[in-house]
N, C-alpha and C positions, 0 to 999 in steps of 0.2 A: 504494500500500500504506500502510495506516495503522499508526502505531506510538506507543507511550507512552515518555516519558522518566521514569526513576525516580531520585529524589533523597531524601535524608534530612537533616533540619535539627534541630539541638539548641541549647540555650540559650547555650552558650559560643562559638558561631560569630560571625564578624565581619560586621556589616551591610554594610560597604564591599565585602568579598569576595563576599558574596551578591549585591549589586547588579551587580558586574562579571560574575558567573556568569550571572545572569538576562539581562543585556543581550546576552551572547554567544548566548543562545538566541533572543532577538528577532532578532538579526542573521543567523540561518541562511538560506542560500540555499534550503533546503527546510525549512520550519517543522515543528515537531512537532504531532501531532494532539492530544496530551494530555501534561500535565506532572503526574505523580503525585508530590506533595511530602508526604512523611511528616513530621509534626511529632513528633519523638521526645521527648515530654514538653512541659512549658510552655516557651515562648520569650519573649524580651524584647520590649518594645514597639517597640524599634528594629528588630528583625528583622521583626516583624509589619508595621511601616510600609513596609519594602522590599517585602514580598509584596503589600501593598495597592497600592503604586506600579505594579506590573506586572500587576495583575488585568485591566486592560483590553486588554493586548497578548499575554498568554500564557494558554493554555487550562488553567488549574490544576485539579487534582483534589486537594484537601487531605485528608490522612488524619491527623487528630489522635489521638495516643495519650495516655492519662491520665498516664503516667509514663515516664521515660526507661528504655528497655530495651536500648540499645546498637545499634550499626549493623546487625549481622546480623539481629536479630529485627525491627528497624524495616523493613529492606528486604524481609523475608519478608511483612510486612503489606502493603507497597506492591505487591509482585508479585501478591498475591491481589486487590488492588483495581484493578489495571490493566485497562483495557477492551480492549486489543489483544494479539494473540499475540506480536508483536515488541516487546521492551522494551529500550530503550537506557539504559545507566547514565551517571550524571553526578554528580560531587561538587559541593557548594554553595560551595566555595572555589576551584574551577578554572574555566578559560575554554576554551570550544570554539573550534576553528578555524571560520571562517564556512561552509566547505563540508563540515564533518564529516558531517552527516546525509545530504547529497546523495551523498557518496562511499559511505557504508555502504548506503544504499538501492540504489544501482547494483550493489554487490557482491551483495546478496541476489537481485536480479533475475537476475544472471548465474550465481548459485550457489544455486538454490532448496533444495538439500538441506542447506545449512549450518545448524548448530544454535547455534553460538556463534562470534563472532569479534570482534576488537578492532583496535587499531592502536598506533602508537608515540606517545610523549609527549615534550614539551619541558619540562623542569623549569626554573622561573624563580624569581627572588628578589623584588626590589621591584616589578618590572613585567615585562611580556612582552618588553620589549626587553633584559632582563637574563637571558638564557638561561645557566644554569649547567651543565646536563648534559642528556643524552637517555637515556631508558630504552628500549632496543630489544629487542624480543621476536621470536622466529622466526615465519615467515609460512606455511610449509607444514604440512600435517597430520602428516607423519612427523617433522618437526623439533619440532613442538609436543609430540607424545607423548614423545619423548626428553627434551625440556626439562622437562616436568612431573615427571619422576622426581626432578629435583634442585631446581628452582626454580619459582616462580609463572610460568605461561606467558602470562598476559594482563595488560595494564595495566587495572586494574579500572574506572577512570573512562572508558575508551574502549569497553567491551564492548557488544555487542548480542547478545541471546540470545532463544530461543524460550521463552515463558512456561511452557508445559506441560512442556518438557524440564527446566526448573529445578525445577518442582514435583515432577516424577517423581523427581528426584535428591535430594529432601529439602530443597532450599533451602540457605540459609546456616547453617553450624553452627560452633561452637567459637570459639577465640580468633583463629585465622587463617581467618575465615569465608569469605573469597573463595577462598583456595587450596584449602580443603576442598571447596568446590563445584566448582572447576575439575577437581580430581582425579576426582570422580564423573562430570562431563560428558565429559571426555576419555576416560575408561575405557569409557564406554558408547557414545560416538559418535566413535571414533578417526579416522574418515575424514571427519567432517563439522565439523571445526574449522579455524580459519584466523586469520591476522592480516594486515591491510593493511600495506604497507611505508610508508605515509604517516603523518606526524605528524597526529593528530586533535585533541589536547587540549594546552593549556598547563597543566601541573600545578604547583601552588604548593609550594615547599619551605620548610623551617623551621617546620613545623607540628607538631613533636614526633613525627614518624613513627618516627625511630630509637628514641626512648625507649620507644615502645609496642611495639617489636619485640624487646625484651630483657627478661630477668627469669626467675625460676625457673618461673613458671607457663607462660611461653612455651616454655621448654625442655621441660617436661613434655608440653606439647601436641604437640611434635615426635614423641613416641612414638605418639600417636594418628594422626598423619599417616602414619607408617611402617606402622602396622597397616592403615590404610585402603588405602594403595598396594598392600600385599601381598594384602589381601582381594579387591580388584578386579583383581588380576593385572597391575598396571601396571608392576611392577618385579620383578627377581630378589631374593629375600629377603636374599641375602648382600651384593650390591652396594647394596641398599637400606639395609642396616645401616650401611654406610660413610657413605652420604648422611645418615642419621639422626644419627650421631655428629658429623659435621661441622656440620650445621645446629644441633644441640643446643648444641655448644660456642660457636657464634656468639651464641646467645641469652644466654650467660653472660659475654660480654666486656664490659669497661667501655664506656660510651657513646661516649667520645672515639675509641676504637679502632674501634668498630663504624661510626662515621660515616666514618672513613677507608676502610674496606673497601667500604661502599656507594658512595662516590664512585668508587672504583677499578672496581667491576664495572659501573657505568653507563658509564664511558668505554670 
């Protein structure tokens, strides 16, 4: 089965991190058939040099955008450009386990009706020997449906999904573009979602993630997520309101306190 890997790259990313990411794709026990790399606006000569370094060993399909549009819109362009129905996500500063694609392909063969699934991540600091935490997500469809009512049910950089299902769901939207998409996919395919129990990706921490998840605009967007969950009948409106209020308040906490909470829920 052929599949595409989807990534987005923008000017502020670290060339060293990109090189480590791409090397992990070279080292896969089952290589990708296509690497769709969206260039989200102009990139530096250093980042371009890393891409050029791997052109002989990775099947790149470059999708250059004239200006920076943000992750969600960039990924939407990449999905439209993908040649294969199965699309595997990857971030350009993370590192795949060597057997990631092999395990996910085997799962698809055993579960042909699955629409989206991911796996667990090991978060690391200075190197992959420096594991600081794990983000574990539920594995069965029933657990994922319940989990989606409160929190993001997939580790984005591990997911594999069917291209047409994502397009039918409207793709990535809003400030929390991945969670918005997951809500739509889980609501419309509640029995065809899963997560592997295996760790598939080393995810880099300390990249400003917590800072991007707080603020008044993020708090406002929680209302849109609440409305979407109610619209697709993923949750009871009353219990959903409680979830909305708790998630909204989190977005307004000081960064230092939010970092402590995220460390706790990962443990």
